[in-house]
C-alpha positions as CSV (number, residue, x, y, z in Angstrom):
1,M,-10.0,-19.3,-3.7
2,T,-8.1,-18.5,-0.5
3,D,-5.5,-15.8,-0.7
4,L,-2.9,-16.7,1.8
5,R,-0.9,-13.5,1.2
6,F,-4.0,-11.5,2.2
7,E,-4.6,-13.6,5.3
8,R,-1.0,-13.2,6.4
9,Y,-0.9,-9.5,5.8
10,F,-4.2,-8.8,7.5
11,S,-3.6,-10.4,10.8
12,G,-3.5,-8.7,14.2
13,K,-3.9,-5.0,14.3
14,A,-3.9,-4.8,10.5
15,R,-7.1,-6.9,10.4
16,D,-8.6,-4.7,13.1
17,Y,-7.8,-1.5,11.1
18,L,-9.3,-3.1,8.0
19,F,-12.5,-4.1,9.9
20,R,-12.8,-0.6,11.3
21,S,-12.5,1.0,7.9
22,I,-15.1,-1.4,6.4
23,D,-17.5,-0.7,9.3
24,L,-17.1,3.1,8.8
25,A,-17.8,2.8,5.1
26,L,-21.0,0.8,5.7
27,E,-22.0,3.3,8.4
28,E,-21.4,6.2,6.1
29,D,-23.8,4.7,3.5
30,G,-26.6,4.0,6.0
31,P,-29.6,1.8,5.1
32,D,-30.5,1.3,1.5
33,L,-34.0,2.5,1.7
34,T,-34.7,2.4,-2.0
35,A,-33.6,-1.3,-2.3
36,M,-35.7,-2.1,0.8
37,A,-38.7,-0.5,-0.9
38,V,-38.3,-2.3,-4.2
39,F,-37.0,-5.8,-3.2
40,A,-38.5,-8.3,-0.8
41,P,-36.2,-9.9,1.8
42,E,-36.3,-13.2,0.0
43,D,-35.3,-11.7,-3.4
44,R,-31.8,-12.8,-4.5
45,L,-29.3,-11.4,-7.0
46,T,-26.1,-12.7,-8.7
47,A,-23.4,-10.0,-8.9
48,A,-20.5,-10.3,-11.3
49,I,-17.5,-8.0,-10.7
50,V,-16.0,-7.3,-14.1
51,A,-12.7,-5.6,-15.1
52,K,-13.4,-2.9,-17.6
53,E,-9.6,-2.5,-18.4
54,E,-6.4,-4.5,-17.9
55,A,-5.4,-4.2,-14.3
56,V,-3.4,-5.8,-11.5
57,M,-5.8,-7.0,-8.8
58,A,-5.7,-6.0,-5.1
59,G,-8.4,-6.2,-2.5
60,L,-10.6,-9.0,-3.9
61,P,-10.8,-10.9,-0.5
62,I,-12.3,-7.7,1.0
63,A,-15.6,-8.6,-0.7
64,P,-16.5,-11.5,1.6
65,L,-15.3,-9.4,4.6
66,V,-17.8,-6.6,3.8
67,L,-20.6,-9.2,3.8
68,E,-19.2,-10.6,7.0
69,R,-19.3,-7.2,8.7
70,M,-22.9,-6.8,7.5
71,G,-23.7,-10.1,9.3
72,Q,-24.6,-11.6,5.9
73,A,-21.8,-14.0,5.3
74,E,-23.9,-17.1,5.7
75,A,-26.6,-15.7,3.4
76,C,-24.1,-15.1,0.6
77,S,-21.6,-17.1,-1.5
78,V,-18.5,-15.5,-3.0
79,T,-16.4,-17.0,-5.7
80,L,-13.1,-15.3,-6.7
81,F,-11.9,-16.0,-10.2
82,A,-8.7,-14.0,-9.8
83,A,-6.0,-13.6,-7.1
84,D,-4.6,-10.4,-5.7
85,G,-1.4,-9.6,-7.6
86,Q,-2.7,-11.2,-10.8
87,R,-3.0,-9.1,-14.0
88,V,-6.4,-9.5,-15.5
89,A,-7.7,-8.7,-18.9
90,N,-10.4,-6.3,-19.9
91,R,-13.9,-7.8,-19.5
92,M,-12.7,-10.6,-17.2
93,V,-15.1,-11.6,-14.5
94,V,-12.9,-11.5,-11.4
95,A,-15.6,-12.4,-8.8
96,E,-19.2,-13.5,-8.4
97,I,-21.4,-13.0,-5.4
98,V,-24.8,-14.6,-4.9
99,G,-27.0,-13.3,-2.0
100,P,-30.0,-11.3,-0.9
101,A,-30.8,-8.4,-3.2
102,I,-30.9,-5.9,-0.4
103,T,-27.6,-7.0,0.9
104,L,-25.8,-6.9,-2.4
105,L,-27.1,-3.5,-3.3
106,K,-25.9,-2.0,-0.1
107,A,-22.5,-3.8,-0.3
108,E,-21.9,-3.0,-4.0
109,R,-20.3,0.4,-3.7
110,V,-18.3,-0.4,-0.6
111,I,-16.8,-3.5,-2.2
112,L,-16.1,-1.7,-5.5
113,N,-14.5,1.3,-3.7
114,Y,-12.0,-0.9,-2.1
115,I,-11.2,-3.1,-5.1
116,C,-11.0,-0.3,-7.6
117,H,-8.8,1.9,-5.4
118,L,-6.4,-0.8,-4.3
119,S,-6.2,-2.4,-7.8
120,G,-5.4,1.1,-9.2
121,I,-2.5,1.3,-6.7
122,A,-1.3,-2.3,-7.6
123,T,-1.4,-1.5,-11.3
124,M,0.6,1.7,-11.0
125,V,3.1,-0.1,-8.7
126,A,3.5,-2.9,-11.3
127,K,4.3,-0.3,-13.9
128,A,7.0,1.3,-11.7
129,V,8.5,-2.0,-10.8
130,A,8.8,-2.9,-14.4
131,A,10.8,0.3,-15.0
132,L,13.3,-0.9,-12.4
133,A,13.6,-4.4,-14.0
134,G,17.2,-5.5,-14.4
135,T,18.5,-3.4,-11.5
136,K,18.9,-4.2,-7.8
137,T,16.7,-1.3,-6.8
138,R,13.5,-2.1,-5.1
139,L,10.4,0.2,-5.1
140,L,9.3,1.5,-1.7
141,D,6.1,3.1,-0.7
142,T,5.8,6.0,1.8
143,R,3.4,7.1,4.6
144,K,1.5,9.3,2.0
145,T,-1.6,7.2,2.4
146,L,-5.2,8.0,3.1
147,P,-6.1,8.2,6.8
148,G,-7.6,4.9,7.9
149,L,-6.5,3.1,4.7
150,R,-2.7,2.7,5.3
151,Y,-2.7,-1.0,5.6
152,P,-4.9,-1.7,2.6
153,E,-3.0,0.7,0.5
154,K,0.4,-0.7,1.5
155,Y,-1.0,-4.2,0.9
156,A,-1.9,-3.1,-2.6
157,V,1.8,-2.0,-3.1
158,V,2.9,-5.5,-2.2
159,C,0.4,-6.9,-4.7
160,G,1.9,-4.8,-7.4
161,G,5.4,-6.0,-6.6
162,G,6.6,-3.2,-4.4
163,V,8.0,-3.2,-0.9
164,N,6.6,-1.6,2.2
165,H,8.5,1.1,4.0
166,R,7.7,1.5,7.7
167,L,4.1,1.1,8.6
168,D,4.2,3.6,11.4
169,L,6.6,6.0,13.0
170,A,7.9,3.5,15.5
171,E,8.8,0.7,13.1
172,M,11.9,2.5,11.8
173,L,13.3,5.7,13.4
174,M,13.9,8.2,10.6
175,F,15.9,11.4,11.1
176,K,14.5,13.9,8.6
177,D,15.5,17.5,8.0
178,N,13.3,18.9,10.9
179,H,14.9,16.6,13.4
180,I,18.4,17.2,12.2
181,D,18.1,21.0,12.1
182,R,16.5,21.1,15.5
183,A,19.3,18.9,17.0
184,G,22.0,20.9,15.3
185,G,23.2,18.2,13.0
186,I,23.3,14.5,12.4
187,P,25.8,13.6,15.1
188,Q,23.8,15.6,17.7
189,A,20.6,14.0,16.6
190,M,22.0,10.5,16.9
191,A,23.5,11.3,20.3
192,A,20.1,12.4,21.5
193,L,18.5,9.3,20.2
194,R,21.1,7.0,21.9
195,K,20.7,8.9,25.1
196,S,16.9,8.3,25.0
197,Y,17.6,4.5,24.7
198,Q,20.4,4.5,27.2
199,G,20.4,1.2,29.1
200,H,18.2,-0.6,26.6
201,M,19.9,0.0,23.2
202,E,18.9,-3.6,22.1
203,S,15.3,-2.4,21.9
204,M,16.0,0.5,19.6
205,P,14.4,0.1,16.2
206,P,16.6,0.4,13.0
207,V,17.5,4.0,12.1
208,E,17.4,5.8,8.7
209,I,19.0,9.2,8.2
210,E,17.9,11.6,5.5
211,C,20.7,13.4,3.8
212,R,20.5,16.5,1.7
213,T,24.2,17.1,0.9
214,L,27.4,15.0,0.5
215,A,28.6,16.5,3.8
216,E,25.5,15.0,5.5
217,V,26.1,11.7,3.8
218,A,29.6,11.6,5.3
219,Q,28.2,12.4,8.8
220,A,25.5,9.8,8.4
221,I,28.0,7.1,7.4
222,A,30.0,7.8,10.6
223,E,26.9,6.9,12.6
224,A,26.4,3.5,10.9
225,P,22.6,3.6,10.5
226,K,20.7,0.8,8.8
227,R,19.9,3.0,5.9
228,I,20.8,6.4,4.4
229,M,18.2,8.3,2.4
230,L,19.4,10.6,-0.4
231,D,16.8,13.3,-0.5
232,N,16.1,15.5,-3.6
233,M,19.6,15.1,-5.0
234,D,20.4,15.6,-8.7
235,E,21.9,12.7,-10.6
236,P,25.7,13.7,-10.3
237,T,25.4,14.3,-6.5
238,M,23.4,11.1,-6.1
239,R,26.0,9.1,-8.0
240,E,28.8,10.5,-5.8
241,A,26.8,9.9,-2.6
242,L,26.1,6.3,-3.5
243,A,29.8,5.7,-4.1
244,M,30.6,7.0,-0.6
245,V,28.3,4.6,1.3
246,P,30.0,1.4,2.4
247,A,28.6,-2.1,2.1
248,G,26.4,-2.9,5.1
249,I,24.5,0.4,5.0
250,E,21.4,0.4,2.8
251,T,20.7,3.3,0.4
252,E,17.4,4.9,-0.5
253,V,16.6,7.6,-3.1
254,S,13.7,9.8,-2.4
255,G,12.1,13.1,-3.0
256,G,9.8,14.0,-5.9
257,V,10.6,10.9,-7.9
258,D,8.7,10.7,-11.2
259,L,8.0,7.3,-12.7
260,D,9.9,8.4,-15.9
261,A,13.0,8.8,-13.8
262,L,13.0,5.3,-12.2
263,A,15.0,3.5,-14.9
264,G,17.8,6.1,-14.6
265,I,17.8,5.9,-10.8
266,G,17.8,2.1,-10.9
267,A,20.9,2.3,-13.1
268,L,22.8,4.1,-10.4
269,G,22.3,1.1,-8.1
270,P,20.6,2.3,-4.8
271,D,19.0,-0.4,-2.7
272,F,15.6,1.3,-2.7
273,V,13.7,4.2,-4.3
274,S,10.6,5.5,-2.5
275,V,7.8,7.0,-4.5
276,G,4.8,8.7,-2.8
277,R,2.7,9.0,-5.9
278,I,2.2,5.2,-6.1
279,T,-0.3,5.6,-3.3
280,H,-1.4,9.3,-3.3
281,S,-1.8,9.7,-7.0
282,A,-2.8,6.3,-8.4
283,K,-5.8,6.3,-10.7
284,S,-8.6,3.8,-9.6
285,A,-8.9,0.7,-11.7
286,D,-12.1,0.5,-13.7
287,L,-14.3,-2.4,-12.4
288,S,-18.1,-2.6,-12.2
289,M,-20.6,-4.9,-10.6
290,L,-23.3,-6.3,-12.9
291,L,-26.3,-7.6,-11.1
292,K,-29.1,-9.9,-12.2
293,E,-32.0,-11.6,-10.5
294,T,-31.5,-15.2,-9.6
295,T,-33.7,-18.0,-8.2
296,A,-30.8,-19.8,-6.6
């Protein structure tokens, strides 16, 4: 089963980052000396990856990539019985791997670490997206990701039905409180930015402005950014702020958003709500790898 979404997402530098994280994980584990002592090179195992709870899958195509990075792709066969983004039932076999025993025993934990972690994110995201059902508000992730795992974690957000915010600091220019305070205000911050792009404004990435007060919202509107973020506002202030923003400027709610608050925020009608906990606090999905000897 080829996952085209995975292939499209992990191209270019995203694929390079993924390979580097897999290589580091394999290097951290070192050689499996116990497996090498007990199993002969010709011994083979069949490994079934089994869901031990209902979950939304993410990261299944990483399994063959781990074997590829080990130089063992040709010695192993991988069959995926589920696709990323699919909700699977408890006890479902989501993948099967056949290969040299020493290879599978070394790869086991690395493969499970990815799939369990990413599927946990996708499962939490799916729950959050369901809370926004019936509204126009889309769920955004943040840059609150584990170092070295930003692309896999943000991919898991997409698998769960969420939307990626900027992947790095250059993809969208965001004025946050520190920038605004240092510049002396939103107009001054935008003037400094435009000056830095003087002569090549067409190359300037889209701009988002974080606002803490209604006065800042008014200032931000005058600058006509792509998006205005309403940061840590209570519901009455948020409602008033959203009413101020004209069509053509996107709105985003952010700041300590709890999953229980999503339905209420969606009812207010912002374009986006960003939630850091969908990556930094997602519980890993429970999957295991069951191995048995095979003569295949």
